[in-house]
C-alpha positions in Angstrom: 0.0 0.0 0.0 1.6 3.2 -1.1 1.9 6.0 1.5 1.1 9.6 0.7 2.3 12.8 2.2 -1.2 14.3 2.2 -3.9 13.6 4.7 -7.1 12.2 3.2 -10.4 14.1 3.5 -11.6 11.4 5.9 -8.5 11.9 8.1 -9.0 15.7 8.2 -12.7 15.3 9.0 -12.0 12.7 11.7 -9.3 14.9 13.2 -11.5 18.0 13.3 -14.5 16.1 14.7 -12.5 14.4 17.4 -10.7 17.6 18.3 -14.1 19.2 18.8 -15.2 16.4 21.1 -11.9 16.4 23.1 -12.1 20.2 23.4 -15.6 19.9 24.9 -14.2 17.9 27.8 -11.7 20.6 28.6 -14.4 23.3 28.1 -16.2 21.7 31.0 -13.1 22.2 33.1 -12.1 25.7 32.0 -15.4 27.5 31.3 -16.5 28.1 34.9 -13.0 29.0 36.2 -13.2 32.7 35.7 -16.7 33.2 37.1 -17.6 30.4 39.6 -15.9 31.8 42.7 -17.9 35.0 42.3 -21.2 33.2 41.5 -20.8 30.8 44.5 -21.0 33.6 47.0 -24.8 33.8 46.3 -25.4 30.1 46.9 -25.8 28.1 50.2 -22.3 26.8 51.1 -20.7 29.5 48.9 -18.9 31.0 51.9 -16.9 27.8 52.4 -13.9 28.3 50.1 -12.8 24.7 50.5 -16.1 23.6 49.1 -15.9 26.1 46.3 -12.4 24.7 45.5 -13.8 21.2 45.6 -16.4 22.1 43.0 -13.7 23.4 40.7 -11.3 20.5 41.2 -13.6 17.4 41.6 -14.0 17.3 37.8 -10.3 16.5 37.3 -10.3 14.0 40.2 -13.2 11.9 38.8 -11.5 12.1 35.3 -8.5 10.6 36.8 -10.5 7.8 38.5 -12.4 6.8 35.3 -9.8 7.2 32.5 -8.4 3.7 32.8 -11.8 1.9 33.0 -13.1 3.8 30.0 -9.9 3.1 28.0 -10.1 -0.6 28.7 -13.8 -0.7 27.9 -13.1 1.0 24.6 -10.6 -1.9 23.8 -13.3 -4.4 24.5 -16.6 -2.9 23.5 -15.5 -0.4 20.8 -14.5 3.3 20.9 -17.7 4.9 19.8 -20.1 3.3 22.2 -17.8 4.2 25.1 -17.5 7.8 23.9 -21.3 8.1 23.6 -21.8 6.8 27.1 -19.2 9.2 28.5 -20.8 12.2 26.7 -24.2 11.2 28.1 -22.7 11.2 31.6 -21.2 14.6 30.9 -24.5 16.0 29.8 -26.3 14.5 32.8 -23.7 16.1 35.2 -24.1 19.4 33.4 -27.9 19.3 33.8 -27.6 18.4 37.5 -25.2 21.3 38.1 -27.5 23.7 36.2 -30.4 22.8 38.5 -28.3 22.8 41.6 -29.6 25.1 44.5 -26.3 24.8 46.6 -22.6 24.4 46.1 -22.9 20.8 47.4 -25.1 19.9 44.5 -22.8 21.6 42.0 -19.9 19.4 43.4 -22.0 16.3 42.7 -22.8 17.6 39.2 -19.2 18.4 38.5 -18.1 14.9 39.7 -20.6 13.4 37.3 -19.3 15.5 34.4 -15.8 14.3 35.1 -17.0 10.7 35.3 -17.5 10.9 31.5 -13.8 10.3 31.0 -13.7 9.9 27.2 -10.1 11.2 26.5 -8.5 7.8 26.2 -11.3 6.5 23.9 -11.1 9.6 21.7 -7.4 9.5 21.2 -7.5 5.7 20.7 -10.1 6.2 18.0 -8.0 8.9 16.4 -5.1 6.5 16.3 -7.3 3.7 14.8 -8.5 6.0 12.0 -5.2 7.7 10.9 -2.1 6.4 9.3 1.2 6.5 11.2 2.7 9.3 9.1 -0.2 11.6 9.8 -1.0 10.6 13.3 0.9 13.4 15.0 -0.9 16.0 12.8 -4.3 14.7 14.0 -3.0 14.5 17.6 -1.9 18.1 17.2 -5.4 19.1 16.2 -6.8 17.3 19.2 -4.1 18.5 21.7 -4.2 22.1 20.4 -7.9 22.2 21.3 -6.8 22.3 25.0 -4.9 25.5 24.6 -7.5 27.1 22.3 -10.4 26.2 24.6 -8.5 27.5 27.6 -7.9 30.9 25.9 -11.5 31.0 24.5 -13.0 30.2 27.9 -11.3 33.3 29.4 -13.0 35.4 26.7 -16.4 33.6 26.6 -17.0 32.9 30.3 -17.7 36.4 31.5 -19.8 37.2 28.4 -21.9 34.0 28.8 -22.3 34.5 32.5 -23.6 38.0 32.0 -26.0 36.8 29.3 -27.3 33.5 30.6 -26.0 33.0 34.1 -24.2 30.0 35.6 -27.2 27.7 35.1 -27.2 28.7 31.5 -23.5 27.9 31.1 -24.1 24.4 32.5 -27.1 23.9 30.2 -25.0 25.2 27.3 -22.3 22.6 27.9 -25.0 19.9 28.3 -26.3 20.8 24.8 -22.8 20.7 23.3 -22.3 17.2 24.7 -25.4 16.0 22.9 -24.4 17.8 19.7 -21.0 16.0 20.0 -22.8 12.7 19.9 -24.4 13.6 16.6 -21.0 14.7 15.2 -19.5 11.4 16.4 -22.1 9.3 14.7 -22.3 11.2 11.5 -18.7 12.6 10.9 -16.5 9.9 12.4 -16.3 6.5 10.7 -16.2 3.2 12.7 -12.8 1.6 12.6 -12.5 -1.9 11.1 -12.1 -4.9 13.3 -8.4 -5.4 14.0 -6.6 -8.7 14.7 -3.7 -8.4 17.2 -2.2 -10.1 20.2 -3.9 -9.6 23.6 -1.7 -8.0 26.2 -2.2 -8.0 30.0 -2.9 -4.8 31.7 0.0 -5.3 34.1 2.3 -5.4 31.1 1.0 -2.1 29.8 1.3 -0.5 33.3 5.0 -1.6 33.6 6.2 -0.7 30.1 9.2 1.6 30.5 8.6 3.5 27.3 5.0 4.2 28.3 6.1 5.1 31.8 8.4 7.8 30.4 5.5 9.2 28.4 3.1 9.0 31.4 5.6 11.0 33.5 5.7 13.5 30.7 2.0 14.3 30.5 1.8 14.4 34.3 4.6 16.9 34.4 3.3 19.0 31.5 -0.1 19.5 33.1 1.2 20.0 36.6 3.4 22.8 35.2 0.5 24.3 33.3 -1.8 24.5 36.3 0.9 25.6 38.8 2.1 28.5 36.6 -1.4 29.7 36.0 -1.9 30.2 39.7 0.7 32.9 39.5 0.5 34.3 35.9 -2.9 36.1 36.2 -1.7 38.0 39.3 1.6 38.8 37.6 -0.2 40.3 34.6 -2.4 42.5 36.9 0.7 43.6 38.9 3.2 44.2 36.2 1.1 45.0 33.2 -1.7 47.0 35.0 -4.1 44.7 33.1 -7.4 43.8 34.7 -8.4 40.1 34.7 -11.3 40.8 32.3 -8.8 41.9 29.7 -6.3 39.0 30.1 -7.7 37.3 27.0 -6.0 40.1 25.0 -2.7 38.4 26.0 -3.8 34.7 26.1 -5.6 34.5 22.8 -2.9 36.1 20.6 -0.3 33.9 22.5 -2.2 30.7 21.7 -2.8 31.6 18.1 0.8 32.6 17.5 1.9 29.4 19.1 -0.2 27.4 16.6 1.6 29.1 13.7 5.0 28.3 15.2 4.1 24.8 16.2 2.9 23.6 12.8 6.3 23.7 11.1 7.8 21.7 13.9 5.2 19.0 13.6 5.7 18.8 9.8 9.4 18.4 10.2 9.0 15.8 12.9 6.8 13.6 10.6 8.4 14.1 7.2 12.1 13.9 8.4 11.5 11.2 11.0 12.7 13.5 13.7 9.9 13.0 16.2 12.2 12.3 19.2 14.5 15.4 18.5 11.5 17.7 18.2 9.9 16.2 21.3 13.1 16.6 23.4 13.6 20.2 22.0 10.0 21.1 23.1 10.7 19.9 26.6 13.9 22.0 26.6 11.8 25.0 25.6 9.4 24.3 28.4 12.3 24.3 30.9 13.5 27.7 29.5 10.1 29.3 29.8 9.8 28.3 33.5 13.3 29.7 34.1 12.3 32.8 32.2 9.2 33.4 34.4 11.5 33.5 37.4 13.4 36.5 36.0 11.1 38.0 33.4 7.9 39.1 35.0 8.7 42.8 35.3 7.4 43.9 31.9 4.2 43.0 30.0 6.1 42.3 26.8 8.3 39.8 28.7 5.2 38.0 30.0 3.6 37.9 26.5 6.8 36.5 24.9 7.2 33.8 27.6 3.5 32.8 27.2 4.0 32.4 23.4 7.0 30.2 24.0 5.2 28.2 26.6 2.2 27.6 24.4 4.5 26.6 21.5 6.2 23.9 23.8 2.8 22.9 25.3 1.1 22.4 21.9 4.0 20.4 20.4 4.0 18.2 23.5 0.3 17.8 23.5 0.5 16.6 19.9 3.5 14.3 20.2 2.8 12.7 23.5 -0.4 10.8 22.6 1.0 10.1 19.2 4.0 8.4 20.8 1.8 6.5 23.2 -0.4 5.2 20.3 2.8 4.0 18.4 4.4 2.3 21.4 1.3 0.8 23.0 0.2 -2.8 21.9 -2.7 -2.4 19.5 -5.1 -4.5 21.6 -4.3 -2.4 24.7 -4.2 1.0 23.0 -7.2 2.2 24.9 -5.8 0.9 28.2 -2.5 2.6 27.6 -4.2 5.9 26.7 -6.4 5.5 29.8 -3.3 5.3 32.0 -1.8 8.2 30.1 -4.9 10.4 30.6 -5.1 9.4 34.3 -1.6 10.9 34.7 -2.8 14.0 32.8 -5.8 14.5 35.2 -3.6 13.9 38.3 -1.2 16.6 36.9 -4.1 19.0 36.5 -5.3 18.3 40.0 -2.0 18.3 41.8 -0.5 21.2 39.8 -3.2 23.7 41.0 -2.8 22.5 44.6 1.0 22.7 44.5 1.0 26.1 42.8 -1.5 27.5 45.4 0.4 26.1 48.3 3.8 27.4 47.1 2.6 30.8 46.2 0.9 31.2 49.6 3.5 29.7 51.9 6.7 30.4 50.0 6.6 32.8 47.0 5.6 33.1 43.4 9.2 32.6 42.4 9.1 29.3 44.2 6.4 28.1 41.9 8.6 28.6 38.8 11.7 27.1 40.5 9.8 23.9 41.2 8.2 23.7 37.8 11.5 24.4 36.1 13.1 21.6 38.2 10.3 19.2 37.3 10.5 20.0 33.6 14.3 19.5 33.7 13.8 16.1 35.4 11.4 15.2 32.6 14.0 16.4 30.0 16.6 14.0 31.5 14.2 11.1 31.3 13.1 11.9 27.8 16.7 11.8 26.6 16.8 8.1 27.5 13.7 7.1 25.5 14.0 5.0 22.4 12.9 6.5 19.0 9.4 5.4 18.0 9.4 2.3 15.8 9.3 2.7 12.1 5.8 1.5 11.1 4.4 1.0 7.6 1.0 0.0 6.2 0.9 -2.7 3.5 -1.8 -4.7 1.8 -1.5 -8.2 0.3 -3.9 -10.4 -1.8 -4.6 -13.8 -0.4 -4.6 -17.0 -2.5 -8.0 -18.6 -2.9 -6.8 -21.9 -1.4 -5.8 -20.3 2.0 -8.2 -20.7 4.9 -8.9 -17.1 6.2 -9.6 -18.1 9.8 -6.3 -19.9 10.2 -4.5 -17.1 8.4 -5.8 -14.5 10.9 -4.4 -16.4 13.8 -1.0 -17.0 12.1 -0.6 -13.4 10.9 -0.9 -11.8 14.3 1.9 -14.1 15.6 4.4 -13.0 13.0 7.3 -10.8 14.3 6.7 -7.2 13.5 2.9 -7.3 13.0 1.2 -4.6 15.0 -2.3 -4.7 13.5 -4.0 -6.8 10.9 -7.4 -6.6 9.0 -8.3 -9.6 6.8 -11.2 -8.8 4.5 -13.2 -11.9 3.6 -14.9 -10.6 0.4 -11.9 -9.1 -1.3 -9.5 -11.6 0.3 -7.0 -8.9 1.2 -4.8 -8.6 4.3 -4.1 -5.1 5.4 -1.2 -4.9 7.9 0.6 -2.4 10.0 4.1 -3.6 10.5 7.2 -2.7 12.5 9.9 -2.6 9.7 12.7 -3.3 12.1 11.3 -6.8 12.8 9.4 -7.6 9.7 9.7 -11.0 7.9 8.3 -10.5 4.4 9.2 -14.1 3.2 7.2 -15.7 6.0 4.1 -13.6 5.2 4.3 -14.5 1.5 4.3 -18.2 2.5 1.2 -17.8 4.7 -0.9 -15.9 2.0 0.0 -18.5 -0.7 2.0 -16.1 -2.9 3.8 -17.6 -5.9 
């Protein structure tokens, strides 16, 4: 099967649709951040700041609890049914929060929102439906939705709150979840049934390559949440910029980072330089955290550092899940991405807590000293990782005398075979193979080639 440098229309449509669904999950986390603390003062229990904080953070905590079960379920029952179930949970949690008469009920609603932990299933579906040479581009579309949604939430939340109130915001996110189900059913194809070796969950959990990547996503989101405990106050103090106007910094920074990130992703894919680009992005993350220690006295310094941060963040958000999908065993892709997304959620939860504790009990500089040290530790670990395997997609005609059921079982046992689809009607075998371990001659014998 010949590879092409261009994404197919189906790949572009799949990437855009799944990026929208993935962004919805983060919208549920980010949209209430700028306005909820103010709104909560008028509700029973709103004078309890710990309860208000729990309402904000419980979403990430339940995400962390359910990522692995949802990922494993998607391996067994299919990606789309699991995503639909998760979106229905999200919509139900949004509706419950919209009807809440106290902060306690909002906590329950937010917990139910987070229980719809679809990230692993979404990224696994993206991996199922895209070719290896374009997977990082699609993951970039999905990963970039996080930064874009974060910036847009800072703009949209005050406007939406003024227009429709907090209940309206929750109803709005419930409606978007139901719309996402329609998009999933109509715009995203169902992946074909894949033959591959079964892998134990314990093997996925202990895989050293995957452990490196899980440490990475944990560190990345811990750094993100910790630094944004400090950055808003620094913008107000040094730039004389009110919080309501911070979107004027965040949104251009995110958009500029997209323009700078795209060439890096293209080079990583076309030149087979995924590991060097990945490591360079971690190095840039370290430099931005060091820069924030010394460069918060001028507004232009803050803006430049934010652009650099979002460039690093978006490259890493694209390459990390792409690397996980390439390293993980095909039959455990959902489980591997579930573990990965659990680390992401824990990073979000612990990053905000660590950033708040350090800024209150030590100093704002201490936040960036710790985030720089953690990013440097990640850089050291990333330097020891192996380059991703070279994978190719190939198709082979099967001789009429060959029994297809026996062939399926034998193909998946061949060295180098990652995934296999054997079509009964056309008698074709479509394989994804690791070129470093591939035995072409053995495959030709199995399919009855002359």
